[in-house]
N, C-alpha and C positions, 0 to 999 in steps of 0.2 A: 346373578343380579348385575354384575359388571357388564356382561354382554348385553343384557336388556337395556342398560343405560346408554351404551355406546351405539346401539342400533339406530335410534331416531336421529342422534347427533350426526352419525356417519351419513345417514340418508340426506340430511339437510346440507351437509358439506358437499356431498356428491351433486346435489341439485344446484347448489351455488356454482360449483366448478363447471358443470355442464352448461349452465347459462352463459358463463363468462367465455368458455371455449367457443360457443356458437356465435358469439358477437364480436370477438376480438382476435386478431392475429397480427400483433405488431411485429415489424421486422427489425426493431431495435429493442434494447433494454430500456424501456421508456419509463423514466422515474421523474417526470416533469409535469404532473397533473396540476400542481400549484400554478403553473403558467397556463396550460391548456389541456383539457381532457381529450381523450381519444373518442371518436365517434363510433357508436355501435353499428354493426352491419345493418340492423333494422332501420336505423336512422338514415343511413346513406341511401338505402333502397327507397325510403319514403320521399326523400328530397329529389332523387332522380325521377321518380314517378311523377311527382308534382310538377317538376320542370318540364318533363316531356308532355304532360297533359296541357300545360299552359302554351307550349310551343305549337301544339296541335289545335289550339282554339277551343279546348275543352277543359278550362281551369277547374280545379277541385274547390270545394268549400273549405278554404283554409282558415276562415274565421272560426269554424267549428274546432279546428286544431288549437287556436288560441284559447278557447274556453276549456278545452280538455287539459291544456297545460296549466291554466289558472287553477283548475280543480286539483290536479295532481300535486302542484306545489303546495296548495293549501293543506292537502292531506299530509304531506311530508313534514310540514311545520306545525300542524295541529290547530289550524284556524279555519273558520268558514271561508268559502271561496269569495263571498261578498266583501271580505276584507282585503282582497288581493288585487293590486293593480299590475298591469303588464306593460313592459317597456323594453328598453334596449341597454340601459346603463345605470350603474349605481350613482354616477356623478349627477345625472339628471334628477334622480330621486332625492339625493342629498340636497341638491339645489332647491327642490320643491319644499323640503322640510325647512331649509335655511330661510326661505322666503316667508315662512309663516311666523318667524320670530320677530318680536318688537325690537326696534333700534336699542342698542346698548345691552341686550340680553347676554348673559354669560353662557358660553358653551364650553363644556369640558371634553377634551379628547386625550387619547394616548399619544405619547411622543412617537414620532416617526411612523404613525399609522398610514395606511394606504391613501395615496393622494386623491383618488376618486371619491373617497368618503370625506376627507377633511378639507380639500381645497375649496369646494363650493361654500363652505362655512366661512372661510377666510375672505373670499372674493366679495362677500356682502359689504365688507368694509366698515360696517357700523356695529358689528358684534364683538363682544369681548371673548375671544377664543383663548382658552388656557389649556396648555398641554402638560401632562404629568406622566411619569413612568407608568407603564401598564399595571404594574403590581400595586400602585397607589391610587388607581382611579376611583375605586369605590370609596375609600376614606377621604378622597378629595372633593366629593360632592358636598356642596354647602347650601345655605338658605338662599343665596343669590343665583344658584345654578338653574338655568331654564332648560337646558338640554345636555345630555351626555351622549356622545357619539363615539362608538368604538367597534372595531372588528372583533367578532367572536374568536377568530384565530388570526394571528398576525401573519401577513403574507411573507414578511422578510425572514422569519425564523420559526414559525409554527407555534409560538407561545399562545396558550389558551387563556382568554380573559375569564375572571371569576364573575360570571354573569349573574349568579344568584346573589352575590354580595352587592353587585352593581344595582340590580333590580331593587333590592331592599333599601339601599341608600337613596336611590332616586325617589322611591315612594315616600320615604321619611321626610324628604325635603320638597316634595311636590314638583320634581323635575321630570321632564319627558325623556325617553330613551330612544336612541336610534342605533340599531345593531346591524353591522354589515356581516352577513353570513356567507359571503362569496367563497371563503376558504374553509367553510365548515359544512355547508349544506350538502347533504348526501352521505356524509360519513360520521358526523357528530350530531347526535340527537339534540334538537332544539325545540323548546316550547315557545313559539313566537307569541302566543297569547300573553306571556309575561311582560311583554315590552310594547311600547307605543308604536314604533316603526321598526320593521326588519326589511332590509334591502339585500338583494343578492343577484349577481350575474350567474348565468347557468352554464357557461362554457368551460367550467373547470370540473368540479367534483360530481355534478349531475350530468355531465357528458353531452351537453347540448351544443348546437352550432352557435357561433357568435351572433349577437343581435337579440338575445333573449335575456330579460332581467325581470325581477318581480319586486314589489313593495307591499308589505303588510302595513295597513293603516288601522287606527282605532275604529271602533264601531261608530263613533261620532265624527270620524274623519280628522280629529285632532287639530281643527282650525286650519287645515290645508286649503289653499285656493287652487282650483284646477287650471293652473296657468297654461298648460299645454293642451287643453281640451280642444279636440277637433270633432269632426262629424262622428267618428267612431266612439266618442265619449258620451253621446246622447243616449237617453233611455231607449229611444227607437232610432238606431243609427241611420237607417235608410230614409227616415223622415227628417234627418238633421243635416242634410248635405248642403243647404244653401242658406246664407244669412246666419245670424247668431243662433246658436243651439238653444232652443227654447226650454228644453227640459233635459238637464244632465242626468246621467245614469244614477239610480238610487243607491248603487253599490260603489265599491272602490274603482269600478271600471271608469268612473268619471275622471280618474287620474291617469288613465292609459295614455301612452304615446301611440301613434299610429303604428301598428305592429309590422315587423319584418316577417311577412307571412311564410316565406319558404323556410326561414329559420324555425318558426314555430311549428311548422309541419314536421320538421325533423325532431324538434324538442319533445313533441308529444310522445314519441317512441322511446327517447332517451329517459324521460321521466318515468315512463311505464316500466322500463328495465330496473331503475333504482328501486321502485316500489316492489317489483318481483323479488329482487335480491334481498331487500329489507335493510334499513339503515343500521339496525343493531348488528346484523351479520357483516355488513360492510365495515362498520366500526371495528369489530373484532379482527377481521382480516387485515385491514389497513394498519391498525396500531400494532398488531403482532409483528408485521414485517418491519415497521419502524423501530420497534424495540430490538429486533434482531440486528438491524443496522447499527443502532446505538451501541449495542454490546460489541459488535465487531469492530467498529471504528475506534472504540476505546482501546481495544486490544492492539490497534496499530499506533497507539500513542496520541490520539486526538480526542479532545473533549467537546462534545456537541453543546450547543446552546441549551440550557435546561428548558425543556418543554414536555414534561411528563404527560403521557396520554395523547400525544399529538401524532397525526399521520405525516407531519412535515418535520424533517430533521435538518438542522442547519449546523454546519461544522466550520468554525472560524479557521482562517488560514489556508483553506483548500479550494477557494473559489477559482484560483488561477489554473486549476487543473481541468476546468470545464472543457476547454478545447481538446485536450488530450483524451478525456473520457468520451467526447463526442466522436472523435476519430476511431475510438475503439468500439463504437456502437452503443454507448451508454449515455442516455440523454438526461442531464440534470441542469440546474441553473447556478449562475454566479450572482450572488446578491451581496453587494458591499464587501467583497472579498471572502464571503462565506460560501461554501458549497451547500446548496439546498437540494435535498432529495425528497420527493413526495411519493408516497406509496398508495396504490389504489387497486381496484378489483382485478385488473389485468396483469398485476404483478404477482410474483411468486418468490419463494425462498431462494430459488436459483438466481433470480434477478438481483436480490440483495447480495448474494455471494459473488456474482459477477462484478458488481460495483466494488466490493471489498477487494477482490482479486486485482482489479486494475489499479486501485489506490495503493495496494501493497507493492505493486511493481514500481 
């Protein structure tokens, strides 16, 4: 019986590893996906082909790639594609949500959350932005809270927000929710339908080129005004090129920024790879490596920031060794004096052990 149980599991593992080997061949021990993910081989080929076609005067239909990306992201987070807007940055989408709030509205955020999420809320100037420790954000939602904005996973140290508690608290008080999934999308399952707005850049854990980001909006658009709508946001874009757009798209496409087409052409293939690998399988792989590192770094006498279940590990007091690690071919980040290591599909147990060996020296 044991052999029968192991067979399918082993086959799935082998398929996962074969996919990864076919797409990635890093020349360093790359443990810095929380900064930038590596591009798969298929993505690089697609972008080169698109650029060559454009140079030859035979441009490809890259708008079809935008729609393929929209649909792929929608599947990853479990919402209809009609709820997904395409753009280039979380800051733009956060600003769009901020612009929908009435003057004086209370916005609740986590202390020291990523600037692209929270800064547009502050720059409004007439909102009451209140920041609390991440662990207290759900209990801090009150009757005056209009919006709760938080990253699903904290960029600085990998701590995971209790999104279920946040969702319930926001619903109880009639507050809207804005979740930044930039550091979780691709490895941590997320039911975007549980929240009003979900924004994410795609150049990290879903391995896309820079210039690709998404925003999930409510079915009723949540009171958003399409401030950045151009011709591509029309229901019939090619009939919306001149003068005011007479009919905005009936879907979340009305909130699109004009897309960076070459980036989306590559992103289509990166998102397809994540779908082939499967978020659950990626989660198991990434968190297994992170746990291996946590155990190893503790054996060296260092205590990581508590972030159980996260693919990101932050170790206080070791950030100053980033340069040394880089010279040894190990790529990590220094965040506020902490060493931040992020483990993803192209990493292995040997990569974890290499990092630990250099730190031990």
